[in-house]
C-alpha positions as CSV (number, residue, x, y, z in Angstrom):
1,S,0.0,-0.1,0.0
2,T,1.1,3.5,-0.3
3,D,1.0,5.2,3.2
4,N,2.6,4.5,6.6
5,V,-0.1,2.2,7.7
6,A,1.2,-1.4,8.2
7,V,-0.1,-4.3,5.8
8,A,-3.1,-5.9,7.5
9,G,-3.5,-8.8,5.1
10,Y,-3.6,-9.9,1.4
11,E,-6.0,-10.7,-1.2
12,V,-5.1,-13.7,-3.3
13,Y,-6.5,-14.3,-6.8
14,Q,-6.1,-17.6,-8.6
15,G,-5.7,-17.2,-12.4
16,D,-7.6,-14.6,-14.2
17,D,-10.7,-14.8,-12.1
18,A,-10.7,-11.4,-10.3
19,T,-13.9,-12.4,-8.5
20,S,-12.4,-15.4,-6.6
21,A,-10.3,-13.5,-4.0
22,V,-9.1,-15.2,-0.9
23,T,-8.5,-12.9,2.1
24,V,-5.4,-13.9,4.0
25,N,-4.6,-12.3,7.4
26,G,-1.2,-14.0,7.8
27,T,1.7,-14.8,5.4
28,S,0.5,-18.3,4.3
29,Y,-2.4,-20.0,2.9
30,R,-3.0,-23.5,1.7
31,F,-5.2,-23.9,-1.5
32,N,-7.1,-27.2,-1.7
33,D,-8.3,-29.1,-4.8
34,L,-5.3,-28.2,-7.0
35,T,-4.4,-30.8,-9.7
36,P,-1.0,-32.4,-9.3
37,G,1.7,-31.6,-11.9
38,T,-0.2,-28.3,-13.0
39,E,1.1,-24.9,-13.2
40,Y,-0.9,-22.0,-11.6
41,T,-0.8,-18.2,-11.4
42,F,-1.7,-16.3,-8.5
43,H,-2.0,-12.5,-8.1
44,V,-1.5,-11.1,-4.6
45,V,-2.5,-7.7,-3.5
46,A,-1.4,-6.3,0.0
47,V,-4.0,-4.3,2.0
48,D,-3.5,-2.1,4.9
49,A,-5.8,-1.3,7.8
50,A,-6.9,1.9,6.0
51,G,-8.1,-0.1,3.0
52,N,-5.2,1.1,0.6
53,K,-4.1,-1.7,-1.9
54,S,-0.8,-2.3,-3.4
55,A,-0.3,-3.1,-7.1
56,P,-0.8,-6.8,-7.7
57,A,2.4,-9.0,-7.6
58,D,2.2,-12.1,-10.0
59,Y,3.4,-15.6,-8.9
60,T,3.5,-18.6,-10.9
61,V,3.9,-21.9,-9.2
62,S,3.6,-25.6,-10.0
63,T,2.2,-28.5,-8.0
64,V,4.2,-31.7,-7.6
65,A,3.4,-34.5,-10.0
66,L,2.1,-37.7,-8.3
67,P,4.6,-40.5,-8.5
68,D,3.9,-43.2,-11.0
69,T,3.2,-46.3,-9.1
């Protein structure tokens, strides 16, 4: 955010769906129902207590593939 108020949480968006925000109050979050061996893009926006938001930061991550048994 752009002022002197500390970050209070984060809005995390999965992919291009800007309506599916998850609000995270800490510094970690576990997504469920992700497909093994798949690449995902997340957009993270920091939000401070005054409601100011940062520019989104984009992260691309991959889940681990399941072993072939």
